[in-house]
C-alpha positions, 0 to 999 in steps of 0.5 A: 354276222355274230361273234360265234362265227368269228370264234371259228374263223379267227379264234385268237384275234383280240375281241376286247382290249382293256386300257390302260391295263392291256388285259385281252380277250380273244374271240374264242374266249368271248364265245366260250364265256357268252355260251356259259353265260347263256347256259347259266341264264337257261339254268335259272329258268330264263326264257326268250324275252326275259330281262336282266340288268347289268350295273357295272363300270367298264370291265373286260367282262361287261361285253361278254355278259351282254353277249350271253344275254343276247344269244339267250334271247334276253333283253339286257338293261345297262344301268349307269354306274353313277346312279344312287342305289335308289335310282338303280333299284327303280330301273331294276323294278321298272324293267322287270329284271329277273337278275342283276349282274353288278360290279363290286367296284361300284362300292357303297351304292352297290352294297345298299342296292344288294341289301334292298333287293335281298330284303325284298326277295332273298331268292332274287339272283344277284351276281358280282363281277370282279369281287365279293359282295354279301348276298351275291354269287360270283358270276365267274364261278357260276359260269365256269360251272356251265358247259361252253356250248350253245344253248338250245333255242338260241334267239336274238336278244336286245339291249333295253336302254333307259332314257336320261330322264330329262322329263322325270324318271328314266324311261325304258326303251323297248324295241321289238325283238329281231326275228330270225337267228343270232347269225343274221346280219344286224342293220347296224352292220350295213350302216357302219360299213357304208358310212364309216368303212368298218370291217373285220380289220377295224380297231375301235376305241371306246372311251366312254362308259359302256352303259351309254347307248352309243359306246355299247351299240358301237362295241357290239356291232364291231364284234359282229363285224370281227373287229377289236374293241379297245375299252378305256376304263375312263377317259383321259385325253393324252391316254386316248392319243397314246392308245390310238398310236399303240393299238393302231386304232382305226375308228373311235366314237367320241363326244364333243367334250372329249374333243375340247379336252383333246384340243386343249392338250399342248401342241407338242403332246398332240404331235407326239403320237402317230394317229395316222391309222385313224379312218373315222371318228364318229361323234354324237350325244350333244351338239358340237360347237362349230369351232371345236369341230373345225379344230378337230378337222384341221388337226386330224383331217376330214375324218370327223363324222356326226350323226343325230338321233334318239335311243328310241331308234325312230330316225337318224341323220348323218353327215360326213366331214366334206358335207359338214365343211360346206354346211358348218353346224348341220347334223346332216340329212335323214338316213333313217325315217322321214324328217318332219319339223313342226311348230308347237301346234304340230303344224309342219314348218318350212325350210329355214324356220327355227329348228330347222332344215335347209332347202336341201334337207340338212338339219340344223339344231338350236336347242331343246325347246324345254331349255329355251330362255325367254327374256324380253320376248326374245328366245335365248338358246342356252346351247349357243352361249354354252358353245362360246363359253366352252371354247375358252381355254380357262373354262372346263365345262359350261351350263347356261340356264334361266333364273327367274327374276320379277320384272314389271310385275311378272316372273319367269321360269326355266323355259318361259316368262318375260322375267327370265335371265341367263346365268 
């Protein structure tokens, strides 16, 4: 479905709740805001397939801007609010964005970017959310001048995500535009219903920045299904528990680092909040240490789900809590695409080899090949050491990497060389 349909059947149902402020937006307001935004994009001359960028921290108007672009058939690029101005400018230009909506809360880097953009093209449309920046128009004022009715020729838009850039500059991921109308069911709706029991009664907690793929796509899918998205402005472990209890949260999407911080809360703090409303917690983003996941299941019960995939969307594995308890450390079996593991020469490897898949098709991860440390002809996977270190109560976070050291006339590097040692 689409939020515009929920605006008819449950207009006053909360679509977005910000935390900790408690600021809310219901489906009627979300629909009106996104209609006005789509009207503004059309007034600017943007056509189906054009690109706009959003550079913002977590705010109540972040998702409505995305919905405005989506129903106008645009590709919308979420840009990390932690980037420097030069990095954000690179993404803006690489994506071919025709407008930028940015948060004044980003601060000095936002001012630097605006100056760069205005100097290059004074007519480039720049809009601010929640404040004033020289050279920018107010998004709120601009959309208020637009009619709150659907534009003609609505078409499904799409997010255009950028990779983390582990092999150089961040790279744009361009998906094919969906055919049909904005009212057609999205593939994620089926996945969410079947695997995690999402529905129109779901209350979803999103504690991470919305510019990341999972928080953004989960939140948009919850809106398609008529649920409520509770957006944390920033993650805090105890506040996360308080929000679950206060809003009777049914679903949440977390990453392993958040698990670690939650498990480190004193037992009396963890036991102070009623978490019985939870149906499913879904995690991804990085490998989860086995003892951390076991600790979460022992605490909250068998409601911890995991998936593994890529923002490019070429495949996905999923595993439920009961399956995982039988196969600790696995990230599941393929639920989208065909799982194929290859060696360095591109030859398919058998069950049980490094990578690796067991005889029943369950995938186990070691680490990224580029991160492998070779010391004395032995492969060392940093993730294994990091998992052990991160489990220590006095360690906040850990990163293991290779340091080149001459040995026997040879020197090593980050991902190869006999002289490489762990640090």
